[in-house]
C-alpha positions as CSV (number, residue, x, y, z in Angstrom):
1,M,-77.7,-141.5,-234.1
2,S,-74.7,-140.1,-232.1
3,E,-71.9,-142.5,-231.3
4,I,-72.5,-144.6,-228.2
5,V,-70.0,-144.6,-225.3
6,F,-70.3,-147.4,-222.7
7,L,-69.4,-146.0,-219.2
8,F,-68.2,-148.8,-216.7
9,P,-68.4,-147.7,-213.1
10,G,-65.9,-148.7,-210.4
11,Q,-65.6,-149.1,-206.6
12,G,-68.3,-147.2,-204.7
13,A,-70.9,-148.0,-207.2
14,Q,-71.6,-151.3,-205.4
15,H,-74.9,-151.8,-203.3
16,P,-76.8,-154.8,-202.0
17,G,-78.9,-156.4,-204.6
18,M,-77.3,-154.6,-207.5
19,A,-78.5,-156.1,-210.9
20,R,-79.9,-159.1,-208.9
21,E,-83.3,-158.8,-210.8
22,L,-81.7,-159.5,-214.0
23,F,-80.1,-162.7,-213.0
24,G,-82.3,-165.5,-214.5
25,R,-84.4,-163.2,-216.5
26,E,-81.8,-161.8,-219.1
27,P,-80.2,-164.9,-220.7
28,V,-77.0,-163.4,-221.9
29,F,-76.4,-161.6,-218.6
30,T,-77.1,-164.8,-216.6
31,E,-75.0,-167.0,-218.8
32,I,-71.9,-164.7,-218.4
33,L,-72.4,-164.4,-214.7
34,E,-72.6,-168.2,-214.3
35,E,-69.5,-168.8,-216.6
36,F,-67.5,-166.2,-214.6
37,F,-68.5,-167.8,-211.2
38,E,-67.6,-171.3,-212.5
39,L,-64.2,-170.0,-213.7
40,L,-63.4,-168.8,-210.2
41,D,-64.0,-172.3,-208.7
42,G,-64.7,-172.3,-204.9
43,E,-64.3,-168.5,-204.7
44,G,-66.8,-168.1,-207.6
45,K,-69.4,-169.8,-205.4
46,R,-68.7,-167.7,-202.4
47,L,-68.8,-164.5,-204.6
48,R,-72.1,-165.6,-206.1
49,D,-73.6,-166.4,-202.7
50,D,-72.5,-163.0,-201.2
51,W,-74.0,-161.2,-204.3
52,L,-77.3,-163.0,-204.0
53,T,-77.8,-162.6,-200.3
54,D,-78.6,-159.7,-198.2
55,D,-76.2,-161.0,-195.3
56,P,-72.9,-161.6,-197.2
57,A,-70.1,-163.4,-195.4
58,V,-67.6,-160.8,-196.8
59,P,-68.8,-157.2,-196.8
60,L,-69.7,-155.9,-200.2
61,D,-67.5,-152.8,-199.8
62,E,-64.5,-155.0,-199.3
63,G,-62.5,-154.9,-202.6
64,R,-62.3,-158.7,-202.8
65,R,-66.1,-158.6,-203.2
66,A,-67.0,-155.3,-204.8
67,Q,-64.2,-155.2,-207.4
68,P,-64.8,-158.7,-209.2
69,L,-68.6,-158.1,-209.1
70,L,-68.5,-154.7,-210.5
71,F,-66.1,-156.0,-213.1
72,I,-68.4,-158.9,-214.3
73,L,-71.6,-156.9,-213.9
74,G,-70.3,-154.2,-216.2
75,Y,-68.9,-156.6,-218.7
76,A,-72.2,-158.8,-218.8
77,L,-74.4,-155.8,-219.1
78,A,-72.3,-154.5,-222.0
79,R,-72.4,-157.8,-223.7
80,T,-76.2,-158.0,-223.0
81,L,-76.7,-154.7,-224.8
82,E,-74.4,-155.7,-227.7
83,T,-76.6,-158.8,-228.4
84,R,-79.6,-156.3,-228.4
85,G,-77.9,-154.4,-231.2
86,V,-76.6,-151.5,-229.0
87,R,-72.9,-151.2,-230.2
88,P,-70.5,-148.7,-228.8
89,G,-67.8,-146.9,-230.6
90,V,-66.0,-145.8,-227.3
91,L,-65.5,-147.4,-223.9
92,L,-64.7,-145.4,-220.7
93,G,-64.2,-147.2,-217.4
94,H,-63.6,-145.9,-213.8
95,S,-61.1,-147.9,-211.7
96,I,-62.0,-151.6,-212.1
97,G,-64.4,-150.4,-214.7
98,E,-61.4,-149.7,-217.1
99,L,-60.6,-153.5,-216.8
100,A,-64.2,-154.4,-217.7
101,A,-63.7,-152.0,-220.8
102,A,-60.5,-153.8,-221.7
103,A,-62.2,-157.1,-221.5
104,F,-65.2,-156.1,-223.5
105,A,-62.7,-154.7,-226.2
106,G,-60.9,-158.0,-226.3
107,V,-57.6,-157.1,-224.6
108,F,-58.1,-160.3,-222.6
109,D,-60.7,-163.0,-222.6
110,L,-63.1,-164.0,-219.9
111,P,-61.0,-167.0,-218.5
112,A,-58.1,-164.5,-218.2
113,A,-60.3,-162.0,-216.6
114,A,-61.3,-164.5,-213.9
115,R,-57.6,-165.3,-213.2
116,L,-56.8,-161.6,-213.1
117,M,-59.6,-160.8,-210.7
118,E,-58.5,-163.5,-208.5
119,A,-54.9,-162.2,-208.6
120,R,-56.3,-158.8,-207.8
121,S,-58.2,-160.0,-204.8
122,L,-54.9,-161.8,-203.6
123,A,-53.0,-158.7,-204.2
124,L,-55.3,-156.7,-201.9
125,D,-54.9,-159.1,-199.1
126,G,-51.6,-157.5,-198.1
127,S,-52.5,-154.0,-198.6
128,P,-53.0,-151.7,-195.6
129,S,-56.3,-150.7,-194.3
130,G,-57.5,-147.4,-195.7
131,G,-60.1,-145.8,-197.7
132,M,-61.3,-142.9,-200.0
133,L,-62.9,-139.6,-199.2
134,A,-65.1,-137.6,-201.7
135,V,-64.6,-133.8,-201.2
136,G,-66.5,-131.0,-203.0
137,A,-63.4,-129.1,-204.0
138,T,-60.9,-128.9,-206.9
139,P,-57.6,-130.8,-206.7
140,E,-55.8,-127.4,-206.4
141,E,-58.0,-126.4,-203.4
142,L,-56.9,-129.6,-201.7
143,T,-53.2,-129.1,-202.2
144,R,-52.4,-128.0,-198.5
145,F,-54.2,-131.2,-197.1
146,V,-52.6,-133.9,-199.1
147,D,-49.1,-135.4,-199.0
148,P,-46.3,-135.3,-201.5
149,P,-46.7,-137.8,-204.4
150,G,-45.3,-141.3,-203.8
151,R,-45.2,-141.2,-200.1
152,P,-46.3,-144.6,-199.1
153,G,-48.3,-143.6,-196.1
154,G,-49.6,-140.5,-197.7
155,V,-53.0,-139.3,-198.6
156,V,-53.2,-138.1,-202.4
157,V,-55.7,-137.2,-205.0
158,G,-57.1,-140.6,-206.0
159,A,-59.8,-139.6,-208.5
160,V,-61.0,-136.5,-210.3
161,N,-64.7,-137.2,-211.0
162,A,-65.9,-133.6,-211.8
163,P,-64.6,-130.0,-211.7
164,R,-65.4,-129.8,-207.9
165,Q,-65.6,-133.6,-207.2
166,T,-62.2,-134.8,-206.0
167,V,-61.6,-138.1,-204.2
168,L,-58.7,-138.4,-201.7
169,A,-57.2,-141.8,-201.0
170,G,-54.8,-143.2,-198.4
171,P,-54.2,-145.5,-195.5
172,E,-55.4,-145.2,-192.0
173,P,-54.7,-143.3,-189.7
174,R,-53.5,-140.7,-192.0
175,L,-56.8,-140.5,-194.1
176,G,-58.7,-139.9,-190.8
177,E,-56.3,-137.0,-190.0
178,V,-56.9,-135.4,-193.3
179,E,-60.7,-135.9,-193.0
180,R,-60.7,-134.0,-189.6
181,A,-58.5,-131.2,-191.0
182,L,-61.0,-130.8,-193.9
183,E,-63.9,-130.6,-191.4
184,D,-62.0,-128.1,-189.3
185,A,-61.5,-126.0,-192.5
186,G,-65.1,-126.1,-193.4
187,T,-64.8,-128.5,-196.3
188,P,-66.1,-131.9,-195.0
189,G,-65.7,-134.9,-197.0
190,R,-67.9,-138.0,-197.5
191,R,-66.4,-141.6,-197.3
192,V,-66.7,-143.7,-200.4
193,P,-67.7,-147.2,-199.8
194,A,-64.1,-148.7,-199.9
195,L,-62.1,-150.4,-197.3
196,Q,-58.8,-150.1,-199.2
197,A,-56.8,-147.1,-200.3
198,F,-57.3,-147.6,-203.9
199,H,-55.4,-145.2,-206.3
200,S,-52.9,-144.1,-203.8
201,P,-49.2,-145.0,-203.2
202,A,-50.4,-147.5,-200.4
203,M,-51.3,-149.8,-203.3
204,A,-47.9,-149.9,-204.9
205,E,-47.0,-153.4,-203.7
206,A,-50.4,-154.6,-204.7
207,A,-49.9,-153.0,-208.2
208,E,-46.5,-155.0,-208.4
209,V,-48.2,-158.3,-207.6
210,F,-51.0,-157.6,-210.1
211,T,-48.5,-156.7,-212.8
212,A,-47.0,-160.1,-212.5
213,A,-50.4,-161.8,-213.0
214,F,-51.0,-159.6,-216.1
215,A,-47.6,-160.7,-217.5
216,K,-48.8,-164.2,-217.5
217,E,-51.7,-163.4,-219.9
218,E,-51.9,-162.8,-223.6
219,L,-52.7,-159.2,-224.0
220,R,-54.1,-157.8,-227.4
221,R,-54.9,-154.6,-229.0
222,P,-58.5,-153.5,-228.2
223,S,-61.0,-153.9,-230.9
224,L,-62.7,-150.6,-229.8
225,R,-61.4,-147.3,-228.6
226,I,-60.8,-147.2,-224.9
227,Q,-60.8,-143.6,-223.6
228,S,-58.5,-144.3,-220.5
229,T,-59.2,-142.6,-217.2
230,R,-55.6,-143.2,-216.3
231,T,-54.2,-140.9,-219.1
232,A,-57.3,-139.1,-220.1
233,R,-56.9,-140.2,-223.7
234,A,-57.3,-143.2,-226.0
235,V,-55.3,-146.2,-225.0
236,R,-52.4,-146.8,-227.4
237,P,-51.7,-150.2,-228.9
238,D,-48.4,-150.4,-227.0
239,E,-50.2,-149.6,-223.8
240,A,-52.9,-152.2,-224.3
241,T,-50.3,-154.9,-224.4
242,D,-48.3,-153.6,-221.4
243,P,-49.1,-155.5,-218.2
244,G,-48.0,-152.6,-216.1
245,F,-50.3,-150.2,-217.8
246,W,-53.5,-152.1,-216.8
247,A,-52.2,-153.3,-213.3
248,G,-50.7,-150.0,-212.3
249,Q,-54.1,-148.1,-212.3
250,V,-54.8,-149.7,-208.9
251,A,-52.3,-147.2,-207.4
252,G,-52.7,-144.3,-209.9
253,A,-55.3,-141.5,-209.9
254,V,-58.4,-142.0,-211.8
255,L,-58.9,-139.0,-214.3
256,F,-62.6,-139.6,-215.2
257,W,-63.5,-135.9,-215.6
258,P,-60.4,-135.1,-217.9
259,A,-61.0,-138.2,-220.0
260,L,-64.7,-137.5,-220.3
261,E,-64.1,-133.8,-221.2
262,A,-61.5,-134.7,-223.8
263,L,-63.9,-137.1,-225.4
264,L,-66.9,-134.8,-225.4
265,A,-64.9,-132.1,-227.0
266,E,-64.7,-134.2,-230.1
267,G,-68.5,-134.3,-230.8
268,D,-71.9,-135.6,-229.6
269,F,-72.2,-138.9,-227.9
270,T,-74.9,-141.1,-226.1
271,L,-73.3,-142.1,-222.7
272,V,-74.7,-145.3,-221.6
273,E,-73.7,-146.4,-218.0
274,V,-73.3,-150.2,-217.8
275,G,-73.2,-150.9,-214.1
276,P,-75.1,-150.4,-210.9
277,G,-76.3,-147.0,-210.1
278,R,-75.4,-143.5,-211.5
279,R,-71.9,-143.0,-210.2
280,L,-70.7,-141.8,-213.6
281,S,-74.1,-140.7,-215.1
282,T,-74.5,-138.0,-212.4
283,P,-71.3,-136.1,-213.1
284,A,-71.6,-136.4,-216.8
285,R,-74.9,-134.9,-216.8
286,R,-73.3,-131.7,-215.4
287,H,-70.9,-131.4,-218.4
288,P,-71.8,-128.6,-220.8
289,A,-72.2,-130.9,-223.6
290,V,-74.9,-132.8,-221.9
291,R,-76.6,-129.8,-220.3
292,S,-77.0,-128.2,-223.7
293,G,-78.5,-131.4,-225.1
294,R,-75.7,-132.2,-227.7
295,S,-75.0,-135.3,-225.8
296,T,-77.3,-137.7,-223.9
297,V,-76.8,-139.8,-220.7
298,I,-78.7,-143.1,-220.1
299,P,-77.9,-145.1,-217.0
300,M,-79.1,-148.7,-217.2
301,L,-79.5,-149.6,-213.6
302,P,-80.8,-147.7,-210.4
303,S,-78.8,-146.9,-207.3
304,T,-80.8,-149.3,-205.2
305,A,-82.0,-152.9,-205.7
306,E,-85.7,-151.9,-205.7
307,G,-87.2,-151.5,-209.1
308,T,-84.2,-152.8,-211.0
309,W,-86.2,-154.7,-213.7
310,E,-88.4,-151.6,-214.4
311,F,-85.5,-149.3,-214.6
312,W,-83.7,-151.6,-217.0
313,T,-86.6,-152.1,-219.3
314,A,-87.2,-148.3,-219.3
315,A,-83.6,-147.7,-220.1
316,L,-83.9,-150.2,-223.1
317,D,-86.9,-148.3,-224.4
318,A,-84.9,-145.0,-224.2
319,L,-82.1,-146.6,-226.2
320,D,-84.7,-147.9,-228.8
321,A,-86.1,-144.4,-229.0
322,L,-82.8,-142.8,-229.9
323,P,-82.9,-141.1,-233.4
């Protein structure tokens, strides 16, 4: 069997009803979710209620809802698979998914994770309104539309998800101006479900607040290799114990495709997406190593709430059938 890689998705993967059908039916998954909600006290109950309802008090695309839910869903799914004997050799997470990977690898434990997710939400409270824009172009083709790196109110490349899948990020009204300029140039973008300018200089202050929270926690070397989407290589031991390394990614670009490409250049892998939807599976399937059949992609959950249990059980069967 080729080595297994767990892919943890980030902001944009969330949708109403995500993973809900597993709650109460998968014991390990349910136990971890309940523990996490309890660790968050009153906010945990509100988070739980918004996840389990079709009419949340706080919009699901708001970072204070999407991020902790995506974190714990990815972590719980990974732990559930682990108890079923599916053990990864590498972890790769996109945005908040990288923190789920770090928790799974033991960089920090679940109580610390709850405190960190709470701190991340508080850090977002002071961030300017903004968003993210997915564009079918290379970063180089978008150079004339973006602002110089480091400009607080500027729009920058926030993520590189595939060779021609680039996400721009920044605050309003500047992001809207760039969006209109792209449309006028015949390169329209699509809004990513996010109400904050993640992975842009607009989040610099939030990153500082988040760093202070990380500095209060005990950070350990990971027990598994984490292929970082911040550096496009494996996390080094000194980085794993550096609060700024993990906290700073909220304002830095996500290098998903470069990280994936560097990993797949090493050999054949089975890429298992542990999170809602196929945000990472879809671009991964376009990689030459996957198209040639050398590597395989298995998403564990669908992109909508409908048919979650059937999709999950079919994915488990696919994992069991691996040679």
